[in-house]
C-alpha positions in Angstrom: 0.0 0.0 0.0 1.3 3.5 -0.9 0.5 6.1 1.7 0.1 9.8 1.3 1.0 12.3 4.1 -2.4 12.5 5.8 -2.5 8.7 6.0 0.8 8.3 7.9 -0.8 7.8 11.3 -2.8 4.9 10.0 0.2 3.6 8.0 2.2 3.3 11.2 -0.5 1.2 12.8 -1.0 -1.0 9.7 2.7 -1.6 9.5 2.7 -2.7 13.1 -0.3 -5.0 12.4 1.6 -6.6 9.5 4.6 -7.1 11.7 2.5 -8.9 14.4 0.9 -11.1 11.7 4.3 -12.1 10.4 5.5 -12.8 13.9 2.5 -14.8 14.8 3.0 -17.0 11.7 6.7 -17.4 11.9 6.8 -18.0 15.7 3.4 -19.9 16.0 2.3 -17.3 18.5 -1.3 -16.3 19.4 -1.4 -12.5 18.9 -5.0 -12.3 17.8 -6.0 -10.0 20.7 -3.2 -7.5 20.1 -3.9 -7.5 16.3 -7.6 -7.0 16.9 -7.0 -4.1 19.2 -4.7 -2.4 16.7 -7.1 -3.0 13.8 -9.9 -1.4 15.7 -7.7 1.6 16.6 -6.7 1.9 12.9 -10.3 1.8 11.8 -11.2 4.6 14.3 -8.3 6.7 13.2 -9.2 6.2 9.5 -12.8 7.3 10.2 -11.6 10.3 12.2 -9.2 11.4 9.4 -11.6 10.9 6.5 -14.6 12.5 8.3 -13.0 15.9 8.4 -11.0 16.3 5.2 -10.2 19.8 3.9 -10.8 20.5 0.2 -7.0 20.2 -0.4 -6.8 17.0 1.4 -9.6 15.7 -0.7 -7.6 16.7 -3.7 -4.7 14.6 -2.5 -7.0 11.6 -2.0 -8.3 12.1 -5.5 -4.7 12.0 -6.8 -3.7 9.0 -4.6 -1.2 6.8 -6.4 -3.3 3.7 -5.8 -6.6 5.2 -6.6 -8.5 2.9 -9.1 -8.1 4.1 -12.6 -10.5 3.6 -15.6 -9.2 0.2 -16.8 -9.2 -1.2 -13.2 -12.8 -0.1 -12.7 -13.9 -1.4 -16.1 -12.3 -4.7 -15.2 -14.2 -4.9 -11.9 -17.5 -3.7 -13.4 -17.7 -5.2 -16.8 -17.5 -8.4 -18.8 -16.5 -8.8 -22.4 -14.7 -5.5 -22.6 -13.3 -4.9 -26.1 -10.9 -1.9 -26.2 -11.0 0.1 -29.4 -8.0 2.3 -30.5 -7.3 5.3 -32.6 -9.1 8.4 -33.8 -8.9 7.4 -37.5 -7.1 10.7 -38.1 -3.7 10.8 -36.4 -2.9 8.2 -33.7 -4.1 6.4 -30.6 -3.9 8.4 -27.4 -3.4 6.1 -24.4 -4.5 8.9 -22.0 -8.1 8.0 -23.0 -9.3 4.5 -23.2 -12.6 3.1 -24.3 -14.6 0.5 -26.1 -17.5 -1.9 -25.9 -18.5 -3.8 -22.8 -21.3 -5.4 -20.9 -22.4 -4.4 -17.4 -24.6 -7.2 -16.0 -25.7 -8.0 -19.5 -26.3 -4.4 -20.5 -24.3 -3.5 -23.6 -22.6 -0.1 -23.3 -19.9 2.1 -24.8 -17.3 3.2 -22.2 -14.7 6.0 -22.5 -12.5 7.4 -19.8 -9.3 9.1 -18.9 -6.5 6.7 -18.0 -3.7 7.5 -15.6 -0.7 5.2 -15.2 0.7 3.1 -12.5 4.3 4.1 -11.7 6.6 6.5 -13.6 7.0 4.5 -16.8 3.3 3.9 -17.3 2.4 7.4 -16.3 4.7 8.8 -18.9 3.1 6.5 -21.5 -0.4 7.7 -20.4 0.8 11.3 -20.2 -0.4 11.4 -16.6 -4.0 11.2 -17.8 -3.8 14.4 -19.8 -5.2 13.7 -23.3 -4.2 15.3 -26.6 -6.7 16.1 -29.3 -6.6 12.6 -30.8 -7.7 11.2 -27.4 -10.8 13.3 -27.4 -11.4 12.5 -31.1 -11.2 8.8 -30.2 -13.8 9.3 -27.5 -16.0 11.1 -30.0 -15.7 8.3 -32.5 -16.8 5.8 -29.8 -19.7 8.0 -28.8 -20.9 8.5 -32.3 -20.7 4.7 -32.8 -22.8 4.3 -29.6 -25.6 6.5 -31.1 -25.4 4.6 -34.4 -26.1 1.3 -32.6 -28.4 2.8 -29.9 -26.1 1.9 -27.0 -25.9 3.9 -23.7 -22.6 5.6 -22.9 -20.7 5.6 -19.6 -17.8 8.0 -19.2 -15.3 8.0 -16.3 -13.4 11.2 -15.6 -10.0 11.3 -14.0 -7.7 14.0 -15.4 -5.7 17.0 -14.2 -6.8 18.6 -17.5 -6.2 18.4 -21.2 -2.5 18.4 -22.2 -1.3 22.0 -22.8 1.7 21.2 -25.0 2.6 22.9 -28.2 1.9 19.7 -30.2 -1.6 19.4 -28.8 -2.3 23.0 -29.6 -1.0 22.6 -33.1 -3.4 19.7 -33.7 -6.5 21.6 -32.4 -6.8 20.9 -28.7 -9.5 23.5 -28.0 -11.5 22.6 -31.1 -11.5 18.9 -30.2 -12.8 19.7 -26.7 -15.4 22.1 -28.0 -16.6 19.5 -30.6 -17.0 16.8 -27.9 -19.1 19.1 -25.8 -21.2 20.1 -28.8 -21.7 16.5 -30.0 -22.4 15.1 -26.5 -25.1 17.7 -26.0 -26.9 16.5 -29.1 -26.7 12.7 -28.7 -30.1 11.0 -28.4 -28.9 8.1 -26.2 -28.5 7.9 -22.4 -25.2 9.2 -21.1 -23.9 8.7 -17.6 -20.7 10.3 -16.2 -18.8 9.5 -13.0 -15.9 11.6 -11.8 -13.7 9.0 -10.2 -10.6 11.1 -9.4 -9.7 14.5 -10.7 -12.1 16.4 -12.9 -9.9 19.1 -14.3 -11.4 21.9 -16.5 -12.4 21.5 -20.1 -10.3 18.3 -20.3 -12.9 16.7 -18.0 -16.0 18.4 -19.4 -15.1 17.0 -22.8 -16.3 13.6 -21.5 -18.8 15.0 -19.0 -21.9 16.4 -20.8 -24.3 13.7 -19.6 -27.8 13.1 -18.5 -26.6 12.0 -15.1 -23.3 13.2 -13.5 -22.0 11.7 -10.3 -18.8 12.0 -8.2 -17.1 9.5 -6.0 -17.1 11.0 -2.5 -13.4 11.8 -2.4 -13.1 13.0 -6.0 -12.8 16.7 -7.1 -14.2 18.7 -10.0 -13.0 22.2 -10.9 -12.2 24.7 -13.6 -8.5 24.7 -12.6 -6.2 22.9 -10.1 -5.7 24.5 -6.7 -2.0 24.9 -7.5 -2.8 26.6 -10.8 -5.4 28.9 -9.2 -3.0 29.8 -6.4 -0.1 30.6 -8.8 -2.3 32.8 -11.0 -4.4 34.6 -8.4 -2.2 34.5 -5.3 1.1 34.5 -7.1 2.2 31.5 -5.0 1.5 27.8 -5.4 2.0 27.4 -1.7 -1.5 28.9 -1.3 -3.1 25.8 -2.9 -4.9 24.9 0.3 -6.7 28.2 0.4 -7.4 28.1 -3.3 -9.0 24.7 -3.0 -11.5 26.0 -0.4 -12.3 29.0 -2.6 -12.8 26.8 -5.8 -15.5 24.6 -4.1 -14.1 21.5 -5.8 -15.4 18.7 -3.5 -18.3 16.4 -4.2 -20.4 18.0 -1.5 -19.8 21.5 -3.0 -20.6 20.3 -6.5 -23.9 18.6 -5.3 -24.9 21.7 -3.4 -24.3 23.9 -6.4 -26.2 21.7 -8.8 -23.2 20.6 -10.8 -23.7 16.9 -10.2 -26.7 14.7 -9.5 -25.4 12.6 -6.6 -22.4 11.5 -4.6 -21.3 7.8 -4.8 -19.9 6.6 -1.5 -16.4 5.1 -1.1 -15.0 2.5 1.2 -13.7 3.9 4.5 -10.3 5.3 3.8 -10.9 6.0 0.1 -11.5 4.1 -3.1 -8.0 2.7 -3.2 -8.8 0.6 -0.1 -11.2 -1.6 -2.0 -11.4 -1.3 -5.8 -14.1 -4.1 -6.1 -16.4 -2.4 -3.6 -15.9 1.0 -5.3 -16.7 -0.5 -8.7 -19.8 -2.3 -7.3 -21.1 1.1 -5.9 -20.5 2.8 -9.3 -22.1 -0.1 -11.2 -25.2 0.0 -9.0 -25.7 3.7 -9.7 -25.0 3.4 -13.4 -27.4 0.6 -13.9 -30.1 2.4 -12.0 -29.5 5.5 -14.3 -29.6 3.5 -17.5 -32.9 1.8 -16.4 -34.5 5.2 -15.9 -33.0 6.9 -18.9 -33.9 4.2 -21.4 -37.6 4.9 -20.8 -37.1 8.4 -22.3 -37.3 9.1 -26.1 -34.1 10.4 -27.8 -35.4 13.9 -28.2 -36.2 14.1 -24.4 -32.7 12.8 -23.5 -31.1 15.4 -25.7 -33.3 18.3 -24.6 -33.1 17.6 -20.8 -29.3 17.2 -21.1 -29.0 20.6 -22.8 -31.3 22.2 -20.2 -29.4 20.6 -17.4 -26.1 22.3 -18.4 -27.7 25.6 -19.5 -29.0 26.1 -16.0 -25.6 26.0 -14.4 -24.2 29.3 -13.4 -27.6 31.1 -13.1 -28.9 32.2 -9.8 -32.1 33.9 -8.7 -33.7 36.2 -11.2 -31.3 35.4 -14.0 -32.6 31.8 -14.3 -36.2 33.0 -13.9 -35.8 35.5 -16.7 -34.5 32.9 -19.1 -37.3 30.5 -18.1 -34.8 27.9 -16.8 -36.4 27.3 -13.4 
């Protein structure tokens, strides 16, 4: 288990538990009582830490090196997953993965951001930051989903779209804008889950959905706390303050009407139990698909557009535009 700073008190207890278990095995000793006491203490400490996370601590959990990524969640949720590659224009971007799958017998098209495991894989995946061809691959998959009348599930986990010169040369902003435009017009059910970081337009390019959910310890924002602090406060060290101001947590997003619900996580974060996390996501997604499949295509499209047009309006502004 990799531990981040806020988990260190728990890490010390869990390391001690592991030592006692090894000692009990190697020396044929009965240490069940001591192990049980430490496990209860670790559980209490985990609950205390995770029940009062700050916005920036939540960001750290969302970036946890062991947080389940898209392919791991697909593997735990789906059967018969067939990954499809390439944008039929330039190349295959490994920062976005997707394809055809079945969730409890329901055929779906899935697309999501993919971070790596370890330095080499993260470099290959560009740390989950897609280039234009990644978004165009996702768009190809979503267009195929409408052609075959299949619902779409997208999983969001990206710091943001890659800001490199090569990405800009190949039309980064256009590819994001086109995804947003096309997703808003599709006449099939779309469900999105923010499973880690939801960074700016790079996240929204996969997030224009009929139902949008967040895992409890994920974040969704227009910019990273560090980027906001550097620009507005002239110091990245003010990231904690910026995170509070940005309202990036799942509870903030739900209160502000940006998402539809929060999907719970195992105690201590999704990285503690990938299978349980995937089961909770699957339960919500299947419930959404069952409801959305009852609606005609025009209704799915119109309610999706209305949902996003309402965001950002408050009070009389929404009333004047007839969006209440």
